[in-house]
Short mmCIF file of the C-alpha atoms (twelve columns), coordinates in Angstrom:
data_MODEL
# 
_entry.id   MODEL 
# 
loop_
_atom_site.group_PDB 
_atom_site.id 
_atom_site.type_symbol 
_atom_site.label_atom_id 
_atom_site.label_alt_id 
_atom_site.label_comp_id 
_atom_site.label_asym_id 
_atom_site.label_seq_id 
_atom_site.Cartn_x 
_atom_site.Cartn_y 
_atom_site.Cartn_z 
_atom_site.pdbx_PDB_model_num 
ATOM 1   C CA . MET A 1   -152.084 145.164 150.109 1 
ATOM 2   C CA . ILE A 2   -153.477 145.952 146.691 1 
ATOM 3   C CA . ALA A 3   -151.410 147.917 144.186 1 
ATOM 4   C CA . GLY A 4   -149.132 149.151 146.983 1 
ATOM 5   C CA . THR A 5   -152.033 150.372 149.138 1 
ATOM 6   C CA . PRO A 6   -152.583 148.705 152.526 1 
ATOM 7   C CA . THR A 7   -156.008 147.092 152.463 1 
ATOM 8   C CA . SER A 8   -157.691 145.240 155.313 1 
ATOM 9   C CA . ALA A 9   -159.731 142.077 154.951 1 
ATOM 10  C CA . GLY A 10  -163.322 142.719 153.941 1 
ATOM 11  C CA . THR A 11  -162.546 145.931 152.103 1 
ATOM 12  C CA . ILE A 12  -164.211 146.377 148.734 1 
ATOM 13  C CA . VAL A 13  -161.896 147.642 146.011 1 
ATOM 14  C CA . ASP A 14  -162.186 148.113 142.266 1 
ATOM 15  C CA . VAL A 15  -159.610 146.267 140.169 1 
ATOM 16  C CA . LYS A 16  -159.277 145.489 136.502 1 
ATOM 17  C CA . GLU A 17  -161.306 142.485 135.385 1 
ATOM 18  C CA . GLN A 18  -158.247 140.323 134.679 1 
ATOM 19  C CA . ALA A 19  -156.763 140.995 138.122 1 
ATOM 20  C CA . GLY A 20  -160.119 140.374 139.772 1 
ATOM 21  C CA . ASN A 21  -160.606 137.066 137.966 1 
ATOM 22  C CA . TYR A 22  -157.134 135.959 139.051 1 
ATOM 23  C CA . LEU A 23  -157.707 136.910 142.694 1 
ATOM 24  C CA . ILE A 24  -161.039 135.083 142.710 1 
ATOM 25  C CA . ALA A 25  -159.485 132.001 141.062 1 
ATOM 26  C CA . VAL A 26  -156.791 131.739 143.747 1 
ATOM 27  C CA . ASP A 27  -159.361 132.262 146.531 1 
ATOM 28  C CA . LYS A 28  -157.849 135.590 147.596 1 
ATOM 29  C CA . ALA A 29  -160.985 137.603 146.783 1 
ATOM 30  C CA . GLU A 30  -164.717 137.300 146.388 1 
ATOM 31  C CA . LEU A 31  -166.919 138.959 143.823 1 
ATOM 32  C CA . ALA A 32  -168.944 141.751 145.421 1 
ATOM 33  C CA . VAL A 33  -172.347 142.239 143.836 1 
ATOM 34  C CA . GLU A 34  -174.482 145.261 144.522 1 
ATOM 35  C CA . ALA A 35  -177.848 144.573 146.068 1 
ATOM 36  C CA . CYS A 36  -180.889 144.765 143.849 1 
ATOM 37  C CA . GLU A 37  -184.597 144.767 144.459 1 
ATOM 38  C CA . ALA A 38  -186.019 141.521 145.711 1 
ATOM 39  C CA . PRO A 39  -188.125 139.629 143.188 1 
ATOM 40  C CA . ILE A 40  -191.844 139.493 143.753 1 
ATOM 41  C CA . ALA A 41  -192.815 136.138 145.202 1 
ATOM 42  C CA . SER A 42  -195.017 133.900 143.101 1 
ATOM 43  C CA . LYS A 43  -197.967 132.119 144.647 1 
ATOM 44  C CA . LYS A 44  -197.141 128.960 142.693 1 
ATOM 45  C CA . SER A 45  -195.027 126.410 144.534 1 
ATOM 46  C CA . VAL A 46  -191.849 125.385 142.828 1 
ATOM 47  C CA . VAL A 47  -190.309 121.992 143.362 1 
ATOM 48  C CA . GLU A 48  -186.666 121.835 142.408 1 
ATOM 49  C CA . SER A 49  -184.815 118.578 142.134 1 
ATOM 50  C CA . GLU A 50  -181.214 117.770 141.437 1 
ATOM 51  C CA . PRO A 51  -180.471 116.004 138.157 1 
ATOM 52  C CA . THR A 52  -180.034 112.305 138.731 1 
ATOM 53  C CA . ASP A 53  -178.697 111.329 135.315 1 
ATOM 54  C CA . SER A 54  -175.398 112.639 133.991 1 
ATOM 55  C CA . ASP A 55  -177.058 113.170 130.598 1 
ATOM 56  C CA . GLU A 56  -179.143 115.955 132.180 1 
ATOM 57  C CA . VAL A 57  -176.042 117.838 133.365 1 
ATOM 58  C CA . ASP A 58  -174.298 119.979 130.752 1 
ATOM 59  C CA . PHE A 59  -170.684 119.980 131.910 1 
ATOM 60  C CA . SER A 60  -169.656 122.410 129.173 1 
ATOM 61  C CA . GLN A 61  -171.798 125.127 130.778 1 
ATOM 62  C CA . MET A 62  -170.187 124.627 134.211 1 
ATOM 63  C CA . THR A 63  -167.084 126.381 135.504 1 
ATOM 64  C CA . LYS A 64  -164.065 124.424 136.695 1 
ATOM 65  C CA . ALA A 65  -165.045 125.213 140.293 1 
ATOM 66  C CA . GLN A 66  -168.576 123.916 139.664 1 
ATOM 67  C CA . LEU A 67  -167.172 120.771 138.064 1 
ATOM 68  C CA . GLU A 68  -164.945 120.211 141.102 1 
ATOM 69  C CA . THR A 69  -167.886 120.685 143.484 1 
ATOM 70  C CA . TYR A 70  -170.137 118.415 141.429 1 
ATOM 71  C CA . GLY A 71  -167.420 115.758 141.325 1 
ATOM 72  C CA . ARG A 72  -166.956 115.972 145.081 1 
ATOM 73  C CA . GLU A 73  -170.725 115.420 145.534 1 
ATOM 74  C CA . LEU A 74  -170.402 112.270 143.430 1 
ATOM 75  C CA . GLY A 75  -167.378 111.058 145.386 1 
ATOM 76  C CA . ILE A 76  -164.499 111.960 143.057 1 
ATOM 77  C CA . GLU A 77  -161.837 114.546 143.843 1 
ATOM 78  C CA . LEU A 78  -160.897 116.732 140.864 1 
ATOM 79  C CA . ASP A 79  -158.007 119.183 140.560 1 
ATOM 80  C CA . LYS A 80  -158.974 122.644 139.235 1 
ATOM 81  C CA . ARG A 81  -155.418 123.129 137.986 1 
ATOM 82  C CA . GLN A 82  -156.192 120.708 135.143 1 
ATOM 83  C CA . THR A 83  -157.940 121.831 131.980 1 
ATOM 84  C CA . LYS A 84  -161.705 121.958 131.876 1 
ATOM 85  C CA . ALA A 85  -161.703 119.271 129.174 1 
ATOM 86  C CA . ASP A 86  -159.656 116.949 131.429 1 
ATOM 87  C CA . LEU A 87  -162.037 117.550 134.340 1 
ATOM 88  C CA . ILE A 88  -165.056 116.776 132.162 1 
ATOM 89  C CA . ALA A 89  -163.395 113.611 130.804 1 
ATOM 90  C CA . LYS A 90  -162.612 112.383 134.328 1 
ATOM 91  C CA . LEU A 91  -166.162 113.118 135.481 1 
ATOM 92  C CA . GLU A 92  -167.695 111.310 132.507 1 
ATOM 93  C CA . GLU A 93  -165.369 108.327 133.013 1 
ATOM 94  C CA . PHE A 94  -166.203 108.178 136.723 1 
ATOM 95  C CA . ILE A 95  -169.949 108.392 136.058 1 
ATOM 96  C CA . SER A 96  -169.812 105.667 133.382 1 
ATOM 97  C CA . THR A 97  -167.967 103.302 135.745 1 
ATOM 98  C CA . GLN A 98  -170.538 104.050 138.464 1 
ATOM 99  C CA . GLU A 99  -173.422 103.290 136.114 1 
ATOM 100 C CA . GLU A 100 -171.851 99.960  135.137 1 
ATOM 101 C CA . SER A 101 -171.581 98.904  138.786 1 
# 
């Protein structure tokens, strides 16, 4: 139910940005993006690699959800309810202790 209107799962509705951000943050909604034209494929091969050094990762540009996912990949469980600064500090502390080992 959205704004008093019965709504079934999978229905796309327009809501104000603040309400939408909240619903996405509490995993009650997903952002629906309209389809666009597919990019033209390049003939050059692209090799992507994950950053291996924490200095290459800019935590300040990541969302709290991305920080949590990145931490989980490293083996640390982070709580998105904490501030972004706390999450970054815990990640940096964890990475520094891993590098010392």
